[in-house]
C-alpha positions in Angstrom: 0.9 -70.3 -16.3 -2.3 -71.9 -15.0 -5.5 -72.0 -17.1 -9.1 -72.7 -15.9 -11.6 -73.0 -18.5 -15.6 -73.0 -18.1 -18.8 -73.8 -19.7 -21.5 -71.7 -17.9 -25.1 -72.8 -18.5 -26.9 -70.6 -21.2 -29.8 -69.0 -18.9 -26.6 -67.9 -16.6 -26.0 -63.7 -16.1 -22.9 -63.9 -18.1 -22.0 -60.3 -16.1 -22.4 -62.4 -12.9 -20.0 -65.1 -14.1 -17.2 -62.2 -15.3 -17.4 -60.7 -11.7 -17.6 -63.5 -10.1 -14.2 -64.6 -12.1 -12.9 -61.2 -11.8 -12.4 -62.6 -7.5 -9.7 -65.2 -8.7 -7.8 -63.0 -11.3 -7.8 -60.4 -13.0 -7.3 -62.3 -16.0 -11.0 -63.5 -16.8 -11.6 -63.3 -21.1 -15.0 -65.3 -22.7 -13.6 -67.4 -25.6 -16.3 -68.9 -28.4 -18.8 -69.2 -25.3 -16.5 -70.2 -22.6 -15.2 -68.2 -19.7 -11.4 -68.3 -19.4 -9.4 -67.8 -16.3 -5.3 -67.2 -15.9 -5.0 -67.8 -11.8 -1.3 -68.8 -11.2 0.0 -65.7 -9.9 -3.2 -66.2 -7.3 -3.0 -69.7 -6.6 -1.1 -69.1 -3.4 -3.3 -66.4 -2.1 -6.6 -69.1 -2.5 -4.5 -72.1 -1.0 -2.8 -73.8 -4.2 -4.9 -75.5 -7.2 -6.7 -77.8 -4.8 -8.1 -74.6 -2.6 -8.9 -73.2 -5.5 -11.2 -75.5 -7.2 -12.9 -76.3 -4.7 -14.0 -72.3 -4.1 -14.4 -72.9 -7.9 -17.1 -76.4 -7.4 -18.3 -74.4 -4.4 -19.9 -71.8 -7.0 -22.1 -74.0 -8.9 -25.0 -73.7 -6.1 -25.3 -69.7 -7.2 -23.9 -70.2 -10.3 -24.6 -73.5 -12.1 -21.5 -74.2 -15.0 -22.0 -77.7 -17.2 -18.6 -78.1 -17.7 -14.6 -77.1 -16.2 -11.4 -78.1 -17.0 -7.8 -77.0 -16.5 -5.2 -76.8 -18.8 -1.2 -75.2 -18.8 -2.0 -72.9 -21.4 -5.8 -71.7 -22.7 -5.8 -73.4 -25.5 -5.2 -76.7 -24.0 -8.2 -76.4 -21.4 -10.7 -75.4 -24.2 -9.6 -78.4 -25.8 -10.0 -80.4 -22.3 -13.4 -78.5 -21.7 -14.3 -79.2 -25.4 -13.4 -83.1 -24.4 -15.9 -82.8 -21.3 -19.0 -81.6 -23.6 -18.7 -84.0 -26.0 -17.9 -86.9 -24.2 -15.0 -87.3 -26.0 -12.2 -89.8 -24.1 -9.4 -87.3 -22.7 -5.9 -88.6 -23.8 -2.9 -88.8 -21.6 -0.4 -87.2 -23.8 -1.4 -83.2 -23.8 -1.3 -81.4 -26.1 0.1 -83.8 -28.9 -2.9 -86.7 -28.8 -5.7 -83.9 -28.4 -7.8 -84.3 -31.5 -7.1 -81.7 -34.4 -11.3 -80.9 -34.8 -11.2 -79.3 -31.0 -8.3 -76.0 -32.0 -10.5 -73.8 -33.3 -7.9 -72.2 -35.9 -7.3 -76.4 -37.0 -11.1 -76.5 -37.6 -11.4 -75.6 -41.3 -8.6 -77.8 -42.4 -9.6 -80.8 -40.9 -11.2 -82.7 -44.1 -7.6 -82.2 -45.6 -5.5 -82.8 -43.3 -7.4 -85.7 -42.1 -6.7 -87.0 -46.0 -3.3 -86.5 -45.2 -2.6 -88.6 -42.5 -2.6 -85.8 -40.1 -5.4 -86.1 -36.9 -3.7 -84.3 -33.9 -2.2 -81.7 -32.7 1.7 -83.0 -32.4 1.2 -84.9 -35.8 0.1 -81.1 -37.0 3.1 -79.4 -34.8 5.7 -81.7 -36.8 5.3 -80.7 -40.0 7.3 -78.5 -41.8 6.3 -74.8 -40.1 6.9 -72.4 -43.5 5.0 -75.1 -45.8 2.3 -75.2 -43.0 2.2 -71.6 -43.1 2.2 -71.2 -46.8 -0.6 -73.7 -47.1 -3.0 -73.2 -44.1 -1.9 -69.7 -43.1 0.3 -67.9 -40.2 -2.6 -67.9 -37.3 -2.5 -71.8 -37.7 1.5 -71.8 -36.6 0.3 -69.2 -34.0 -2.3 -71.1 -32.4 0.3 -74.2 -32.1 3.4 -72.2 -31.0 0.3 -70.9 -28.0 -1.1 -74.2 -26.9 2.9 -75.3 -26.2 3.6 -72.2 -24.4 6.3 -71.2 -27.1 4.0 -67.6 -27.7 1.9 -65.5 -25.4 -1.7 -65.6 -25.3 -3.5 -62.4 -25.7 -7.3 -62.0 -25.1 -9.4 -58.8 -24.3 -9.7 -59.1 -20.4 -12.7 -58.3 -18.5 -12.6 -55.3 -16.6 -14.8 -54.1 -13.7 -16.9 -50.8 -13.6 -15.5 -48.0 -10.6 -19.0 -48.2 -9.6 -21.9 -50.5 -9.2 -24.7 -49.0 -11.2 -27.1 -51.5 -13.6 -30.5 -50.8 -15.1 -32.5 -54.1 -16.1 -36.0 -54.7 -18.1 -38.7 -55.9 -15.7 -40.1 -59.3 -17.2 -43.7 -57.8 -16.9 -45.0 -54.6 -15.5 -44.8 -54.2 -11.6 -47.9 -52.2 -10.1 -46.9 -52.2 -6.8 -43.8 -51.6 -5.5 -43.3 -55.8 -3.7 -43.1 -57.1 -7.4 -39.6 -55.0 -7.7 -38.3 -57.8 -5.0 -37.9 -60.6 -8.0 -35.9 -58.0 -10.2 -33.8 -56.6 -7.0 -32.8 -60.0 -6.3 -31.2 -60.5 -9.2 -29.4 -57.0 -9.2 -28.4 -58.1 -5.3 -26.0 -60.9 -6.5 -24.6 -59.3 -8.9 -23.9 -56.5 -6.3 -22.4 -59.0 -3.7 -20.2 -60.2 -7.5 -18.7 -57.1 -7.5 -18.2 -56.2 -4.1 -16.6 -59.3 -4.0 -14.4 -58.4 -6.9 -13.8 -54.7 -5.3 -12.4 -56.0 -2.3 -15.4 -53.9 -1.1 -18.7 -53.3 1.7 -21.7 -51.7 0.6 -23.2 -48.6 2.8 -25.6 -47.3 1.1 -27.5 -48.2 -2.4 -30.3 -46.8 -4.4 -33.1 -48.4 -6.1 -35.0 -46.3 -8.6 -37.8 -47.6 -11.4 -38.8 -46.5 -14.1 -42.6 -45.3 -14.6 -44.6 -46.8 -17.7 -46.8 -43.8 -17.5 -46.2 -40.5 -17.9 -49.7 -38.6 -16.9 -52.2 -40.6 -14.4 -56.0 -38.7 -14.0 -54.8 -35.8 -15.2 -51.6 -35.4 -13.3 -48.1 -35.5 -14.7 -46.1 -38.0 -13.2 -42.3 -38.0 -12.5 -40.5 -40.6 -14.9 -38.6 -42.1 -12.5 -38.6 -42.9 -8.5 -36.0 -43.8 -5.9 -35.9 -45.7 -2.6 -32.5 -45.4 -0.7 -31.5 -48.1 1.5 -28.9 -47.7 4.0 -26.9 -50.3 6.9 -25.4 -49.4 9.7 -22.2 -51.8 8.8 -20.2 -52.3 6.0 -21.5 -55.5 4.7 -21.3 -58.3 1.6 -24.1 -60.3 3.0 -27.1 -59.9 0.7 -29.1 -62.0 3.0 -29.5 -59.2 4.9 -29.4 -56.6 2.4 -32.7 -58.4 0.6 -34.5 -58.7 3.9 -33.8 -55.2 4.2 -35.0 -54.0 0.5 -37.8 -56.6 0.7 -39.1 -54.3 4.6 -38.6 -51.0 2.2 -40.6 -52.5 -0.5 -43.3 -53.4 1.3 -43.9 -50.2 2.5 -43.5 -48.1 -0.7 -45.9 -47.4 -3.3 -45.5 -46.9 -7.2 -47.2 -43.7 -8.6 -47.8 -45.9 -11.7 -47.1 -49.0 -13.2 -42.9 -49.4 -14.0 -41.3 -51.1 -16.3 -37.0 -51.1 -15.1 -35.6 -51.3 -12.2 -32.3 -50.0 -11.5 -29.5 -50.9 -8.8 -26.3 -48.5 -7.7 -23.8 -48.0 -4.9 -24.5 -45.3 -3.0 -21.6 -45.5 -0.6 -18.7 -48.6 -0.5 -15.7 -49.0 2.1 -12.9 -51.1 1.8 -13.5 -54.4 3.0 -11.9 -55.7 6.2 -13.3 -58.7 5.8 -15.4 -60.6 8.9 -14.5 -60.4 12.4 -14.2 -64.2 13.9 -12.8 -65.6 17.3 -11.6 -69.0 18.3 -13.9 -69.0 21.1 -17.4 -71.1 20.6 -19.4 -68.8 22.9 -18.4 -65.3 20.4 -19.6 -67.8 17.4 -23.5 -66.6 18.1 -25.5 -67.4 15.0 -28.2 -66.0 13.4 -28.6 -62.2 12.9 -27.2 -60.0 14.3 -28.2 -57.1 16.9 -27.5 -54.6 14.3 -29.3 -56.1 11.0 -32.2 -56.8 13.9 -32.3 -53.1 14.6 -32.3 -51.9 11.0 -35.1 -53.9 10.0 -37.4 -53.7 12.8 -36.8 -49.4 12.4 -37.7 -49.9 8.6 -41.4 -52.0 9.7 -42.1 -50.3 12.4 -40.8 -46.6 12.1 -37.4 -44.3 12.7 -39.0 -43.5 15.8 -39.7 -46.7 17.0 -36.6 -48.0 17.5 -34.7 -46.0 19.5 -30.9 -45.8 21.6 -30.0 -44.2 25.2 -27.3 -41.4 23.7 -25.2 -39.4 26.5 -25.0 -36.0 26.6 -22.6 -33.4 28.3 -24.7 -31.5 31.3 -24.5 -31.6 35.3 -28.8 -32.1 35.4 -29.4 -35.5 35.8 -32.9 -35.7 33.5 -30.3 -33.6 30.7 -27.9 -35.9 31.0 -29.2 -38.2 27.9 -31.3 -38.6 25.0 -32.8 -41.1 22.8 -32.8 -40.9 18.9 -33.4 -43.2 16.1 -31.4 -46.7 16.4 -30.6 -46.5 13.0 -27.5 -44.2 12.4 -26.9 -45.0 16.4 -25.1 -46.2 18.6 -26.2 -47.1 22.8 -24.0 -44.6 24.6 -25.6 -44.7 28.1 -24.7 -42.0 30.3 -22.5 -42.9 33.4 -23.8 -41.7 36.7 -20.5 -39.5 38.2 -21.5 -40.7 42.1 -21.8 -44.1 43.4 -24.4 -42.2 45.3 -26.9 -41.6 42.5 -29.9 -42.9 43.0 -30.9 -46.6 40.7 -33.9 -44.7 39.1 -34.8 -41.2 37.8 -38.0 -40.1 37.1 -38.7 -38.5 33.9 -39.1 -35.1 35.1 -38.4 -33.9 38.3 -41.9 -33.6 40.3 -42.4 -30.6 42.5 -42.9 -31.3 46.0 -45.9 -30.5 48.5 -44.6 -28.4 51.7 -45.9 -28.7 55.2 -44.6 -26.2 56.7 -40.7 -25.4 55.4 -40.5 -29.7 55.7 -41.1 -30.8 51.9 -43.4 -34.4 51.9 -43.4 -37.4 48.8 -45.7 -40.2 50.9 -45.1 -38.0 54.7 -42.7 -35.6 55.7 -39.1 -35.7 54.1 -36.2 -36.0 57.0 -33.3 -35.7 55.0 -30.0 -38.0 55.8 -27.1 -36.2 53.5 -26.0 -34.0 51.4 -25.0 -34.7 48.1 -24.0 -32.3 45.7 -24.7 -28.0 44.7 -25.0 -28.2 41.0 -25.0 -24.6 39.1 -25.4 -24.4 35.6 -27.4 -23.5 32.5 -27.0 -19.7 32.8 -27.0 -19.8 28.9 -30.5 -20.8 28.5 -33.4 -18.1 28.0 -35.1 -20.0 31.0 -32.4 -18.9 33.7 -30.2 -20.8 35.3 -30.4 -24.0 37.0 -29.6 -23.5 40.8 -30.1 -26.9 42.7 -28.8 -28.3 46.5 -29.4 -32.0 46.5 -29.8 -34.3 49.3 -30.9 -38.0 50.2 -33.8 -38.1 52.2 -36.3 -40.9 54.2 -39.4 -41.1 53.2 -42.1 -42.8 55.5 -43.5 -44.9 52.8 -40.8 -44.7 49.6 -37.8 -45.0 51.6 -34.4 -43.5 50.1 -35.5 -41.1 47.8 -33.2 -38.6 46.2 -34.9 -34.8 45.9 -33.1 -31.0 45.6 -34.2 -27.9 46.3 -34.1 -24.8 43.8 -32.3 -22.0 44.8 -32.6 -18.5 44.0 -30.6 -16.8 41.5 -29.1 -14.4 43.5 -28.3 -13.9 46.9 -30.9 -11.1 47.9 -33.5 -13.0 46.5 -32.9 -15.9 48.6 -32.5 -13.6 51.7 -36.0 -12.2 50.7 -37.6 -15.8 50.0 -38.4 -17.9 53.0 -39.5 -21.1 51.6 -37.8 -22.6 49.2 -39.3 -25.0 45.9 -38.4 -28.7 46.2 -38.4 -31.6 44.4 -38.2 -35.4 43.5 -35.7 -36.4 41.7 -34.8 -40.1 42.0 -35.9 -43.1 44.2 -33.0 -45.8 45.7 -34.2 -49.4 45.1 
């Protein structure tokens, strides 16, 4: 067995410490103001005792603690922790040389035991068990057995909730949405500990604040207001979520002052970890593209940040459409022919005619016929019947044009002149 005892500072949230500790082991308990972790089954996963202790000491940046100690049993670890807290020398012979006052079960009997010359755990354990049990009670004997690892140690282990849902009271009434950010930052830190302990990544969460007023200017108000926040990829990175939540709150309004803030997870998925590369050029520092797009979409509006999305259609102008970047991946339509022009017009431009010759910067001379398109017969506007050509313009150079044919052969024979359109330009 390998126990770690921590002494968190008083101003630190105990819930944050509990969820942080559950990342390393399911055996976490609060005992007499100290946090106990039994990590023997997890040592190999975290690189042994040294690796686990390095992670523990690194956490001081976010979760400060006053002292820590390790031991083969929980009572020994607690005793060594108290030695550090009280600035007592740590004995070499453990647990025999530990002072009696460091054993909780022996503290009520320390004055009597000291008068009989018993000052250490080892001296107390050397006394007859039956006499100690009759005089001082069975719990003291049981504590000595547990300290030497001869009796299982039983605690009420801390557990994680299935979902993240916490509500905190604000220090003061928030009259504007950005004032909620301080409490939101605290809840996001707890969310990160919950995600790491559950080994999950969050895709969507919801902020909910409770309004302090029920009526304003004679108008009934809802008791609560909600603000959903979504991210394109699952994450445990609270820096990105904090920026995203801040952008949302900067644009939100409160119907009335708020007194409570609630944060709950809406959608989480199993966390696969962060993908890294051995190549230096692939390890790009800074904000990721999807995170940057999400922040801009919140700041400028969903319709301001768009990406091209492929669409199955034979008409070139319909082969892709634009959609909000949040929730969509860019899928540009690939050209099906090497003779496609490098620039397509947003909409086909009808050409003026000089007799039977279309004109664009002068009469166009057709060079090569590309292909025929017959599609969209299911649409109300009727089918699209086109013959595409590559042509040369005296001023614009190579252009891509098509003529629009009537839907029936009879109409085509009756019509002496086709409608011509400019579709694209070649560089």
